[in-house]
All heavy atoms as an XYZ file, in Angstrom:
812
protein
N       2.332    298.148     83.301
C       1.553    296.974     83.153
C       1.009    296.778     81.745
O       1.076    295.772     81.207
C       0.495    296.867     84.222
C      -0.278    295.606     84.161
S       0.785    294.247     84.611
C      -0.296    292.904     84.802
N       0.514    297.936     81.261
C      -0.107    297.864     79.947
C       0.994    297.645     78.866
O       0.733    296.834     77.885
C      -0.831    299.230     79.572
O      -1.686    299.521     80.602
C      -1.440    299.244     78.220
N       2.143    298.238     79.031
C       3.271    297.949     78.083
C       3.661    296.499     78.041
O       4.081    295.939     77.010
C       4.435    298.851     78.354
O       4.963    298.526     79.702
N       3.624    295.744     79.158
C       3.963    294.415     79.210
C       2.926    293.660     78.438
O       3.281    292.689     77.617
C       4.092    293.892     80.639
C       5.228    294.568     81.327
C       4.153    292.352     80.670
C       5.332    294.178     82.844
N       1.638    294.000     78.586
C       0.615    293.340     77.798
C       0.696    293.560     76.286
O       0.600    292.657     75.483
C      -0.728    293.702     78.306
C      -1.109    293.234     79.794
C      -2.423    293.749     80.176
C      -1.083    291.748     79.858
N       1.095    294.793     75.952
C       1.315    295.111     74.511
C       2.510    294.277     73.906
O       2.434    293.740     72.867
C       1.485    296.607     74.375
C       1.930    296.894     72.995
C       0.217    297.335     74.685
N       3.581    294.228     74.727
C       4.729    293.504     74.315
C       4.370    291.974     74.124
O       4.826    291.362     73.222
C       5.875    293.700     75.288
C       6.474    295.022     75.144
C       7.585    295.176     76.250
N       8.071    296.604     76.197
C       8.923    297.090     77.077
N       9.304    296.302     78.145
N       9.364    298.284     76.981
N       3.681    291.499     75.067
C       3.261    290.053     75.059
C       2.429    289.711     73.734
O       2.573    288.732     73.047
C       2.556    289.594     76.247
N       1.456    290.675     73.469
C       0.599    290.527     72.341
C       1.414    290.667     71.031
O       1.110    289.905     70.094
C      -0.501    291.560     72.375
N       2.428    291.537     71.057
C       3.286    291.706     69.867
C       4.053    290.378     69.670
O       4.204    289.850     68.587
C       4.242    292.867     70.047
O       3.478    294.022     70.276
C       5.103    293.014     68.812
N       4.616    289.868     70.729
C       5.374    288.598     70.639
C       4.510    287.432     70.085
O       4.909    286.661     69.238
C       5.913    288.173     71.953
N       3.253    287.407     70.609
C       2.318    286.280     70.027
C       1.974    286.548     68.596
O       1.887    285.525     67.811
C       1.060    286.243     70.889
C       1.278    285.698     72.353
C      -0.086    285.900     73.095
C       1.710    284.297     72.288
N       1.833    287.795     68.200
C       1.468    288.042     66.824
C       2.647    287.740     65.897
O       2.506    287.116     64.857
C       1.193    289.544     66.656
N       3.911    288.088     66.390
C       5.138    287.684     65.567
C       5.268    286.200     65.423
O       5.598    285.680     64.450
C       6.386    288.332     66.156
C       6.538    289.790     65.995
C       7.727    290.305     66.753
C       6.686    290.146     64.529
N       5.027    285.467     66.502
C       5.118    283.993     66.453
C       4.003    283.484     65.555
O       4.228    282.562     64.808
C       4.915    283.423     67.935
N       2.861    284.006     65.558
C       1.737    283.528     64.679
C       2.103    283.836     63.259
O       1.894    282.991     62.313
N       2.693    284.981     62.913
C       3.163    285.218     61.588
C       4.268    284.358     61.135
O       4.188    283.918     60.019
C       3.549    286.755     61.469
C       2.487    287.849     61.466
C       3.122    289.168     61.572
C       1.570    287.632     60.338
N       5.170    284.144     62.001
C       6.228    283.175     61.676
C       5.638    281.794     61.291
O       6.207    281.055     60.379
C       7.192    282.994     62.882
N       4.671    281.269     62.012
C       4.073    279.973     61.771
C       3.213    280.085     60.445
O       3.224    279.093     59.671
C       3.248    279.514     63.009
C       2.470    278.266     62.659
C       4.142    279.255     64.158
N       2.564    281.093     60.285
C       1.591    281.250     59.195
C       2.269    281.553     57.863
O       1.752    281.361     56.804
C       0.549    282.318     59.482
N       3.479    282.034     57.940
C       4.185    282.432     56.673
C       4.502    281.214     55.813
O       5.287    280.364     56.287
C       5.404    283.209     56.916
O       5.151    284.291     57.664
C       6.170    283.625     55.565
N       3.964    280.998     54.706
C       4.210    279.725     53.927
C       5.627    279.862     53.304
O       6.037    280.906     52.848
C       3.140    279.654     52.900
C       2.735    281.123     52.728
C       2.908    281.802     53.999
N       6.186    278.731     53.172
C       7.420    278.565     52.419
C       7.174    277.421     51.440
O       7.383    276.313     51.758
C       8.578    278.250     53.362
O       9.764    278.059     52.648
N       6.922    277.856     50.170
C       6.556    276.939     49.198
C       7.710    276.651     48.207
O       8.225    277.637     47.689
C       5.281    277.323     48.365
C       5.007    276.359     47.350
C       4.156    277.569     49.342
N       8.024    275.435     48.034
C       9.103    275.062     47.037
C       8.371    274.429     45.904
O       7.569    273.428     46.097
C      10.180    274.181     47.705
N       8.620    274.881     44.642
C       7.973    274.343     43.517
C       8.764    273.131     43.006
O       9.916    273.182     42.853
C       7.862    275.323     42.472
C       7.001    276.539     42.950
N       5.585    276.466     42.989
C       7.305    277.792     43.318
C       5.193    277.658     43.432
N       6.225    278.423     43.621
N       8.065    272.098     42.625
C       8.751    270.930     41.984
C       9.087    271.328     40.543
O       8.227    271.788     39.782
C       7.827    269.725     42.009
N      10.324    271.146     40.168
C      10.796    271.510     38.822
C      11.460    270.316     38.224
O      12.004    269.360     38.878
C      11.685    272.614     38.830
O      12.865    272.288     39.599
C      11.100    273.904     39.285
N      11.366    270.229     36.987
C      11.988    269.143     36.201
C      13.039    269.812     35.323
O      12.744    270.653     34.475
C      11.058    268.317     35.321
O      11.673    267.428     34.555
N      14.381    269.447     35.493
C      15.435    270.050     34.776
C      16.211    269.018     33.995
O      16.818    268.177     34.554
C      16.417    270.760     35.825
O      15.738    271.541     36.592
C      17.492    271.484     35.004
N      15.941    268.993     32.627
C      16.672    267.988     31.885
C      18.135    268.401     31.798
O      18.501    269.569     31.596
C      16.029    267.972     30.535
C      15.311    269.351     30.438
C      15.043    269.751     31.852
N      19.036    267.350     31.865
C      20.455    267.581     31.706
C      20.855    266.682     30.520
O      20.683    265.504     30.559
C      21.163    267.142     32.984
O      20.551    267.894     34.099
C      22.641    267.468     32.865
N      21.501    267.326     29.551
C      21.939    266.596     28.362
C      23.516    266.465     28.374
O      24.193    267.419     28.727
C      21.521    267.322     27.089
O      20.148    267.324     27.042
N      23.994    265.318     28.044
C      25.390    265.076     27.801
C      25.558    264.377     26.429
O      24.526    264.032     25.827
C      25.979    264.217     28.884
O      25.306    262.876     28.867
C      25.827    264.808     30.265
N      26.704    264.225     25.971
C      26.907    263.529     24.714
C      26.500    262.107     24.682
O      26.213    261.565     23.581
C      28.415    263.770     24.149
O      29.254    263.079     25.187
N      26.573    261.445     25.745
C      26.193    260.089     25.745
C      24.887    259.659     26.276
O      24.258    258.674     25.900
C      27.249    259.252     26.595
O      27.153    259.711     27.958
C      28.577    259.421     26.075
N      24.288    260.467     27.165
C      22.937    260.160     27.698
C      22.255    261.386     28.111
O      22.775    262.469     28.317
C      23.138    259.232     28.932
O      23.775    259.916     29.990
N      20.948    261.230     28.363
C      20.051    262.239     28.882
C      19.416    261.881     30.180
O      18.849    260.819     30.230
C      18.978    262.633     27.844
O      19.659    262.953     26.533
C      18.129    263.796     28.325
N      19.541    262.701     31.212
C      19.002    262.388     32.456
C      18.079    263.495     32.933
O      18.314    264.611     32.566
C      20.021    262.024     33.498
O      20.799    263.261     33.693
N      17.055    263.167     33.720
C      16.141    264.186     34.256
C      16.225    263.985     35.789
O      16.046    262.957     36.318
C      14.803    263.909     33.775
O      14.767    263.924     32.317
C      13.757    264.927     34.249
N      16.334    265.224     36.424
C      16.314    265.203     37.891
C      15.233    266.057     38.346
O      14.865    267.091     37.721
C      17.622    265.755     38.496
O      17.813    267.081     38.141
N      14.480    265.723     39.405
C      13.361    266.462     39.990
C      13.688    266.835     41.427
O      14.282    266.098     42.145
C      12.085    265.615     39.885
O      12.217    264.464     40.700
C      11.699    265.389     38.482
N      13.204    268.009     41.787
C      13.300    268.408     43.140
C      11.924    268.444     43.750
O      11.018    269.165     43.214
C      13.915    269.870     43.208
O      15.216    269.829     42.557
C      14.134    270.271     44.619
N      11.662    267.811     44.835
C      10.439    267.751     45.401
C      10.175    268.927     46.400
O      10.970    269.764     46.670
N       8.998    269.017     46.983
C       8.646    269.988     47.964
C       9.471    269.811     49.244
O       9.868    268.654     49.627
C       7.136    269.953     48.273
N       9.756    270.883     49.882
C      10.574    270.834     51.068
C       9.721    270.991     52.358
O       8.761    271.721     52.294
C      11.682    271.923     51.100
C      12.648    271.701     49.919
C      13.620    272.787     49.871
N      14.794    272.271     49.309
C      16.048    272.375     49.786
N      16.242    273.018     50.923
N      17.028    271.818     49.249
N      10.149    270.479     53.460
C       9.405    270.547     54.730
C       9.994    271.672     55.443
O      11.134    271.800     55.625
C       9.649    269.208     55.504
C       8.969    269.258     56.846
C       9.303    268.014     57.719
O      10.081    267.178     57.292
O       8.768    268.015     58.864
N       9.103    272.508     55.969
C       9.464    273.688     56.778
C       8.727    273.702     58.046
O       7.576    273.487     58.154
C       9.178    274.996     55.936
O       9.813    274.952     54.735
C       9.630    276.125     56.771
N       9.447    274.061     59.150
C       8.833    274.194     60.442
C       9.430    275.372     61.193
O      10.602    275.772     60.938
C       9.077    272.950     61.301
C       8.172    271.782     61.107
C       8.381    270.699     62.142
O       9.415    270.071     62.183
N       7.391    270.564     62.991
N       8.674    275.915     62.061
C       9.135    277.070     62.866
C       9.139    276.627     64.218
O       8.257    275.942     64.788
C       8.155    278.293     62.679
C       8.515    279.402     63.676
C       8.103    278.842     61.276
N      10.270    276.948     64.973
C      10.539    276.656     66.416
C      10.678    277.923     67.212
O      11.346    278.822     66.686
C      11.710    275.728     66.538
C      11.629    274.438     65.804
C      12.153    274.310     64.532
C      10.958    273.332     66.329
C      12.044    273.117     63.787
C      10.855    272.180     65.648
C      11.338    272.111     64.400
N      10.079    277.993     68.379
C      10.285    279.176     69.169
C      10.931    278.726     70.554
O      10.902    277.649     70.934
C       8.954    279.736     69.549
O       8.087    278.891     70.189
C       8.259    280.297     68.265
N      11.491    279.713     71.175
C      12.196    279.536     72.429
C      12.025    280.808     73.335
O      11.903    281.875     72.799
N      11.993    280.596     74.639
C      11.858    281.696     75.562
C      12.888    281.444     76.728
O      13.271    280.347     76.936
C      10.420    281.840     76.158
O      10.137    280.533     76.857
C       9.408    282.134     75.085
N      13.240    282.537     77.396
C      14.072    282.429     78.523
C      13.908    283.569     79.435
O      13.369    284.598     79.066
C      15.597    282.378     78.055
O      16.000    283.563     77.530
N      14.492    283.406     80.691
C      14.380    284.422     81.684
C      15.756    284.506     82.269
O      16.223    283.612     82.968
C      13.344    284.106     82.736
C      13.175    285.104     83.814
C      12.459    286.351     83.637
C      13.623    284.855     85.123
C      12.302    287.239     84.582
C      13.456    285.803     86.172
C      12.768    286.963     85.917
O      12.556    287.850     86.813
N      16.567    285.586     81.983
C      17.940    285.666     82.460
C      18.193    287.012     83.073
O      17.349    287.887     83.136
C      18.820    285.518     81.197
C      18.686    284.159     80.609
C      19.218    282.941     81.387
O      20.029    283.213     82.281
O      18.649    281.856     81.132
N      19.436    287.198     83.501
C      19.882    288.447     84.096
C      20.516    289.467     83.230
O      20.895    290.596     83.699
C      20.826    288.118     85.285
C      20.063    287.324     86.390
C      20.928    287.046     87.604
O      22.148    287.413     87.591
N      20.420    286.377     88.610
N      20.584    289.195     81.969
C      21.071    290.269     81.007
C      20.318    290.063     79.713
O      19.875    288.958     79.350
C      22.646    290.089     80.711
O      22.813    289.010     79.943
N      20.223    291.146     78.927
C      19.496    291.149     77.691
C      20.076    290.234     76.698
O      19.413    289.402     76.081
C      19.557    292.590     77.195
O      18.904    292.553     75.884
N      21.412    290.298     76.464
C      22.095    289.382     75.542
C      21.976    287.918     75.870
O      21.745    287.061     74.984
N      22.154    287.597     77.135
C      22.033    286.225     77.599
C      20.631    285.638     77.368
O      20.405    284.551     77.045
C      22.459    286.032     79.034
C      22.513    284.587     79.437
C      23.216    284.461     80.804
C      23.313    283.005     81.205
N      23.861    282.845     82.505
N      19.597    286.534     77.631
C      18.210    286.103     77.428
C      17.937    285.767     75.962
O      17.357    284.712     75.665
C      17.345    287.201     77.893
N      18.465    286.553     75.072
C      18.217    286.358     73.619
C      19.037    285.034     73.206
O      18.441    284.299     72.429
C      18.773    287.471     72.784
C      17.773    288.689     72.874
C      18.150    289.740     71.824
C      19.136    290.755     72.423
N      19.414    291.879     71.572
N      20.216    284.909     73.646
C      21.070    283.760     73.329
C      20.379    282.420     73.755
O      20.310    281.415     73.113
C      22.383    283.822     73.879
C      23.395    284.645     73.059
C      24.780    284.360     73.518
N      24.974    284.832     74.958
C      25.238    286.018     75.388
N      25.156    287.008     74.574
N      25.289    286.224     76.692
N      19.906    282.472     75.043
C      19.242    281.260     75.650
C      17.910    280.942     74.874
O      17.671    279.734     74.713
C      19.090    281.416     77.087
C      20.399    281.293     77.891
C      21.116    280.016     77.785
O      20.447    279.017     77.764
O      22.311    280.069     77.607
N      17.202    281.942     74.513
C      15.938    281.675     73.850
C      16.267    281.070     72.416
O      15.646    280.162     72.054
C      15.221    282.960     73.670
N      17.248    281.645     71.787
C      17.683    280.997     70.400
C      18.176    279.639     70.565
O      17.765    278.717     69.938
C      18.714    281.934     69.765
C      19.101    281.392     68.346
C      20.139    282.232     67.711
O      20.305    283.438     68.137
O      20.704    281.696     66.779
N      19.019    279.369     71.669
C      19.512    278.028     71.912
C      18.342    277.008     72.167
O      18.413    275.918     71.779
C      20.529    277.997     73.037
C      21.807    278.626     72.694
O      22.165    278.729     71.507
N      22.547    279.041     73.655
N      17.316    277.498     72.929
C      16.158    276.649     73.282
C      15.380    276.301     71.933
O      15.083    275.122     71.706
C      15.278    277.280     74.191
C      14.080    276.418     74.587
C      13.148    277.076     75.513
O      12.847    278.279     75.345
N      12.613    276.337     76.483
N      15.255    277.259     71.018
C      14.666    276.989     69.722
C      15.390    276.047     68.961
O      14.869    275.115     68.311
C      14.346    278.359     69.064
N      16.770    276.204     68.904
C      17.592    275.346     68.173
C      17.586    273.862     68.704
O      17.670    272.902     67.967
C      19.016    275.841     68.145
C      19.125    277.053     67.172
C      20.618    277.405     66.897
N      20.652    278.628     66.065
C      20.469    278.746     64.838
N      20.193    277.614     64.116
N      20.560    279.805     64.124
N      17.487    273.743     70.079
C      17.340    272.395     70.747
C      16.086    271.752     70.200
O      16.141    270.523     69.941
C      17.413    272.481     72.177
C      18.875    272.694     72.752
C      18.908    272.443     74.234
N      18.129    273.481     74.981
C      18.601    274.620     75.367
N      19.882    274.924     75.091
N      17.836    275.417     76.080
N      14.988    272.478     70.191
C      13.733    271.906     69.679
C      13.783    271.432     68.261
O      13.311    270.350     67.848
C      12.566    272.874     69.765
C      12.169    273.224     71.091
N      11.599    272.273     72.045
C      12.183    274.422     71.871
C      11.361    272.933     73.178
N      11.643    274.112     73.002
N      14.601    272.237     67.422
C      14.760    271.856     66.023
C      15.660    270.600     65.884
O      15.365    269.724     65.128
C      15.429    272.969     65.225
N      16.641    270.559     66.793
C      17.562    269.365     66.764
C      16.833    268.119     67.151
O      16.998    267.047     66.532
C      18.799    269.624     67.741
C      19.847    268.502     67.707
C      20.494    268.476     66.431
C      20.871    268.859     68.815
N      15.941    268.176     68.134
C      15.152    267.049     68.509
C      14.299    266.608     67.365
O      14.002    265.449     67.239
C      14.301    267.446     69.874
C      15.294    267.508     71.023
C      13.281    266.357     70.049
C      14.640    268.122     72.224
N      13.820    267.502     66.599
C      12.940    267.143     65.451
C      13.747    266.688     64.214
O      13.176    266.381     63.243
C      12.122    268.411     65.052
O      11.240    268.720     66.056
N      15.056    266.660     64.311
C      15.867    266.125     63.234
C      16.488    267.127     62.242
O      17.034    266.802     61.281
N      16.365    268.382     62.557
C      17.036    269.422     61.769
C      18.398    269.784     62.135
O      18.780    269.743     63.314
C      16.139    270.750     61.780
C      14.868    270.706     61.134
C      13.692    270.388     61.835
C      14.727    270.888     59.726
C      12.469    270.282     61.242
C      13.442    270.855     59.162
C      12.423    270.563     59.860
O      11.117    270.453     59.217
N      19.306    270.028     61.164
C      20.703    270.449     61.501
C      20.772    272.002     61.714
O      19.923    272.681     61.238
C      21.626    270.008     60.348
C      21.636    268.484     59.957
C      22.428    268.236     58.710
C      22.093    267.731     61.149
N      21.776    272.312     62.280
C      22.047    273.816     62.598
C      22.113    274.529     61.283
O      21.542    275.632     61.178
C      23.381    274.023     63.327
C      23.712    275.400     63.574
N      23.155    276.044     64.655
C      24.562    276.226     63.018
C      23.598    277.293     64.669
N      24.514    277.363     63.657
N      22.658    274.028     60.185
C      22.769    274.721     58.855
C      21.398    274.884     58.178
O      21.325    275.632     57.158
C      23.740    273.991     57.974
C      25.166    273.928     58.519
C      25.462    272.846     59.563
O      24.669    271.865     59.615
O      26.343    272.987     60.379
N      20.432    274.063     58.627
C      19.137    274.070     57.892
C      18.206    275.215     58.572
O      17.068    275.258     57.994
C      18.425    272.736     57.982
C      19.158    271.662     57.263
C      18.610    270.315     57.560
O      18.244    270.027     58.725
N      18.514    269.494     56.504
N      18.659    275.989     59.469
C      17.800    276.898     60.195
C      18.280    278.282     60.062
O      19.434    278.621     59.931
C      17.797    276.479     61.685
S      17.150    274.868     62.031
N      17.256    279.242     60.096
C      17.455    280.631     59.941
C      16.676    281.356     61.093
O      15.526    280.990     61.299
C      16.984    281.133     58.560
C      17.122    282.664     58.517
C      17.623    280.466     57.432
N      17.340    282.272     61.714
C      16.730    283.031     62.814
C      15.725    283.951     62.201
O      16.024    284.821     61.422
C      17.811    283.719     63.676
C      17.124    284.644     64.682
C      18.748    282.862     64.280
N      14.522    283.919     62.702
C      13.421    284.874     62.237
C      13.436    286.187     63.092
O      13.386    287.206     62.587
C      12.131    284.244     62.285
C      11.742    283.048     61.407
C      10.410    282.424     61.653
C      11.876    283.429     60.018
N      13.531    285.960     64.399
C      13.739    287.128     65.328
C      14.280    286.626     66.639
O      14.100    285.410     66.996
C      12.359    287.886     65.499
C      11.318    287.029     66.193
C      11.276    286.904     67.595
C      10.349    286.342     65.444
C      10.231    286.247     68.195
C       9.326    285.599     66.112
C       9.315    285.569     67.462
O       8.308    284.867     68.119
N      14.935    287.541     67.291
C      15.416    287.354     68.669
C      15.377    288.677     69.411
O      16.046    289.601     68.912
C      16.824    286.684     68.679
N      14.621    288.773     70.373
C      14.607    290.045     71.139
C      14.382    289.778     72.654
O      14.103    288.650     73.029
C      13.577    291.001     70.579
C      12.128    290.611     70.826
C      11.415    291.155     71.925
C      11.530    289.763     69.941
C      10.092    290.749     72.114
C      10.211    289.391     70.220
C       9.558    289.934     71.264
O       8.235    289.555     71.490
N      14.596    290.860     73.430
C      14.406    290.645     74.830
C      13.530    291.856     75.394
O      13.613    292.890     74.830
C      15.740    290.687     75.573
O      16.539    291.794     75.248
N      12.923    291.595     76.567
C      12.074    292.570     77.217
C      12.587    292.655     78.605
O      12.790    291.625     79.278
C      10.611    292.147     77.286
C       9.818    292.549     76.007
O      10.218    293.519     75.326
O       8.707    291.969     75.763
N      12.629    293.890     79.215
C      12.919    294.003     80.610
C      11.735    293.595     81.489
O      10.655    293.911     81.219
N      12.150    292.752     82.485
C      11.056    292.257     83.345
C      11.120    292.785     84.709
O      10.480    292.343     85.562
C      11.186    290.692     83.436
N      12.048    293.730     84.936
C      12.270    294.299     86.155
C      13.739    294.589     86.300
O      14.404    294.396     85.406
N      14.073    295.170     87.427
C      15.489    295.539     87.582
C      16.396    294.319     87.501
O      16.380    293.371     88.347
C      15.673    296.249     88.937
C      17.123    296.745     89.172
C      17.529    297.876     88.532
C      17.914    296.042     90.017
C      18.832    298.297     88.600
C      19.174    296.523     90.176
C      19.650    297.596     89.501
N      17.220    294.278     86.429
C      18.234    293.236     86.324
C      17.650    291.929     85.745
O      18.387    290.909     85.806
N      16.458    291.862     85.339
C      15.891    290.575     84.817
C      15.282    290.838     83.415
O      14.677    291.855     83.139
C      14.798    290.005     85.745
C      15.288    289.628     87.075
N      16.051    288.504     87.264
C      15.313    290.340     88.193
C      16.345    288.474     88.553
N      15.980    289.537     89.142
N      15.463    289.869     82.499
C      15.058    290.004     81.074
C      14.353    288.760     80.628
O      14.802    287.608     80.999
C      16.254    290.230     80.164
C      16.938    291.519     80.586
C      17.917    291.756     81.519
C      16.748    292.851     80.023
N      18.263    293.090     81.561
C      17.581    293.763     80.540
C      16.015    293.208     78.857
C      17.675    295.061     80.230
C      16.057    294.569     78.551
C      16.837    295.512     79.150
N      13.327    288.889     79.829
C      12.686    287.793     79.120
C      13.326    287.880     77.681
O      13.491    288.863     77.121
C      11.104    288.041     78.941
C      10.442    287.806     80.199
C       9.834    288.878     80.851
C      10.241    286.569     80.805
C       9.073    288.783     81.990
C       9.590    286.330     81.990
C       8.970    287.467     82.571
O       8.273    287.300     83.679
N      13.603    286.660     77.243
C      14.136    286.584     75.858
C      13.212    285.677     75.057
O      12.592    284.688     75.468
N      13.042    286.119     73.757
C      12.145    285.471     72.772
C      12.907    285.277     71.526
O      13.623    286.111     71.012
C      10.926    286.289     72.503
C      10.131    286.690     73.765
C      10.295    287.972     74.314
C       9.216    285.840     74.316
C       9.567    288.354     75.435
C       8.559    286.170     75.439
C       8.702    287.476     76.053
O       8.016    287.799     77.083
N      12.664    284.088     70.874
C      13.429    283.810     69.568
C      12.525    282.833     68.739
O      11.822    282.007     69.303
C      14.829    283.214     69.815
N      12.677    282.990     67.481
C      12.003    282.037     66.540
C      12.994    281.723     65.399
O      13.628    282.553     64.990
C      10.670    282.672     66.035
N      13.023    280.452     65.004
C      13.832    280.013     63.906
C      12.994    279.264     62.903
O      12.026    278.569     63.323
C      14.992    279.216     64.272
C      14.655    277.914     65.071
C      16.085    280.072     65.174
C      15.749    277.055     65.295
N      13.264    279.289     61.651
C      12.577    278.466     60.598
C      13.641    277.496     60.079
O      14.642    277.959     59.634
C      12.055    279.369     59.553
C      11.403    278.591     58.385
C      10.816    279.358     57.219
N       9.852    280.265     57.704
C       9.695    281.504     57.124
N      10.450    281.955     56.229
N       8.674    282.332     57.632
N      13.282    276.264     60.027
C      14.113    275.240     59.538
C      13.507    274.575     58.271
O      12.216    274.334     58.296
C      14.335    274.208     60.536
S      15.141    274.800     62.074
N      14.305    274.331     57.253
C      13.747    273.622     56.036
C      14.693    272.552     55.695
O      15.887    272.608     55.744
C      13.854    274.735     54.887
O      13.001    275.878     55.326
C      13.277    274.122     53.633
N      14.099    271.457     55.334
C      14.869    270.238     54.823
C      14.161    269.639     53.613
O      13.037    269.802     53.377
C      15.102    269.215     55.921
C      13.814    268.643     56.526
C      14.176    267.527     57.471
N      13.021    267.199     58.241
C      13.004    266.583     59.377
N      14.002    266.197     59.819
N      11.958    266.370     59.981
């Protein structure tokens, strides 16, 4: 019982770190010169969000996959594409004989 509580606390701590980790993009101005004209392009700050997913399945691999898929569905609903997201973590815990909890977090930037 104690190990389950420790694992749950670890999962919450990892999720908290994933949310609290800042991803700062600096605005830069890059002048581009050509023989006929000079143009300046700027890159603005990017939006970053973290999405989490959980699942309860009958195998470790399926629990992780379903948790990641749930996190990706949340990101898709928020308007992020699959290519804009990176998996932060995906792991599973045994919940008893033949049952597994899956946890996953992804960070999406646009």
